[in-house]
Phi, psi and omega in degrees: 000136183260120182258011181294134179087001182295321180291328177295317178295318178298316179298317180296325178287328182273339183305317177298324178294318178299318180296318179296316178298316179298316179297319179298314181292322178294313178297320178296316179297317179294323179291324177293318177299317180294320178298315180293326178295313180293320178299318178296320178300313183293313184295320180293321178291322178299318178301315181293315181302316183286319182292318182272001180055045180279125182236008179273111185298318180297319178296321179294313179299318180297319180297319180290317183285348174299327181275327179206103186285353180267356179289139173264124188239132171239126181237130180234129177242121176237109180048258182255011181250143178236128177238126180238123177243130181233134180234145174210150183233106186251148178268135176285155179284311182251025185300327181295333177286327186259359183059036181217082190279336186228155168222151184252141173246124178230125179231140179222113181242142176234129180231163179236128182293325182292313182272348182055039178236159178215157178227156174269125180285000000 
């Protein structure tokens, strides 16, 4: 029996699995990077809003959207509390291979003007 070329056939059969794993890891890494980027935008703006006692909702939305104009922002101010909700819907790079074309980013932060602190809900 001739076994020549057996490793080539095995490699060709395993190559699609390797490609799927690689696409999954790349998409996961890119989604984590995007999540951290948006999180940084929100947290830095929350610090400024609370420290500078900014209560103008339009000014707040404009400040957040300067960094990413596709973010959907909901801002609620109740007396001394500030609540910022940010939503985003991002397209995956290799999503068509994984049948997972989109991922959602949802952030909900609540801050207090008196203590100038905020938490992620």
